[in-house]
N, C-alpha and C positions, 0 to 999 in steps of 0.2 A: 752396565747391568748390575743390579744389586744382588749380591750373593747372600746366603743366610748369615754368614759372618758379618757382612756389612750391615745387614738389617739389625742384627743384635747390637752392633757397636753404635749405630745411629739411635736405636732405642735407649741404650744405656746413657748416651750423651744427652738425649732429650730429657730423660728423667733427672739426670744430674743437674743440668742447667736450670730446668724448671724448678727443682727443689731449691737451688741456690737463689733463684729470683724470688720465690715465695718467702724464703727465710729472710732475704734482704729487705723485702717490702714489709714483712712483719716487724723486723728490728727497727726500721725507719719509723713505722707507725708507733711502736712502743717508745722510741726516743722522743718523738714529737709529743706524745702524751705525758712523758716524764718531764720534759722541759716546760710544758704548759701547765703542769700539775692538774691535769684534767683526765682522770682515769675512768670516766663514765663509759667510754667507748671500747674498753678492753674486751668485753664479751663480743662485740661486733667484729673487732679486729681478729680475735681468735677464731670465731666462727667462719669468717671470710677466708682466713688462711687455711683452715681445715677443708672447707669446701673447695678451694682452689687446688689443694693438694690432691684430693680425691678425684676431681674432674680431670686433672692433667694425667694422673696415673691411669685412669680408665681410657683416656684418649690415646695415650702411648701404647697401652695393651691392644687396643683395637687397631691402631695403625700397624703395629708389628704383625698381628695375625693376618691382616689384609695384605700387607706387603709380602708376606711369605706365600700367600695363596695366589694373588693376582695383582701384578704391578699396574696393569692397564686401567684398573678402576680406582686408583688412588686419587685422581682428580675429583671424581664423584664423591669419594669419602671426605675429602677436605671440605667440599661445599656442604654436604649433608651433616657432617659433624659440627661444623661451625654454626649451622642453622639450629641444630639440636642444643648446642651449648648456649646459644642466644636465648632460645625459648626457655631452657632450664634456668638461666640466670634471671630472666624476666619473672618466672614463677617464684623464684627465691626472693627477689626484691619485693614482689607483691605480697608474699607471705610475711616478710619482714615489716612491710608497711602496715599490714593488718595487726601484727603483734605489737609494734611500737607506736601505734596511732595516738596514744595518750601523751607521749613525750616527743614533741617536735624536734628538740635538739638531738636526741638520740636517733630519731628517724632520719634526719638529714645526715648525721654522722655515719650511720650504717650505710645509707645509699652512697655517700661519697666514698667510703672505704671500699665497698663492694665494687663500685664502678671503676675505681682506680686499679684494683687487682684485676678485674675483668679486662680492662684495656691493656694493662701491662702484659698479661698472658696472651691476649689476642695478637698484639704486635709481635711478641716473641714467637708464637706459633707461625705466624705469617712469614717472618724472616727466616726462621729455622727451616721450615719445610720448603720454602722457595729455594733456599740454598741446596737442600737435599735433591730437589727436582732438577735444579740446574746442573749439579754434579752428575746426576743420573744421565742426563742428556749428553753431557760432555763425554762421559765414559762409554757411550754406545758405540 
């Protein structure tokens, strides 16, 4: 059973690990740009990192508040939140495509960076919350 203390510690761990993943991905992207001496995609990289940070913070806050209120509906939350994140990511990519339509290299770079961050955080969320749910069932 998840206690309020457990929920708080899981929330803090989720925020900490997601922040480290976003920072690591940002640093890897900056390193690749520095090595290739191609700094045209810095704005796309910074935007994507900021977007990822905001979305993970909102996801964590929503998870925490829902976990405190009702543990039974968390499985529905995972599905609904993933669908909403996917739709929001699609809207952001389409907006980026509309803004960057004149420059094909920047457009492809933005989409590549955005998709890589999205997939990284999607995999992290799946693994992290699968582990949380597994531990919740073991401790029942």
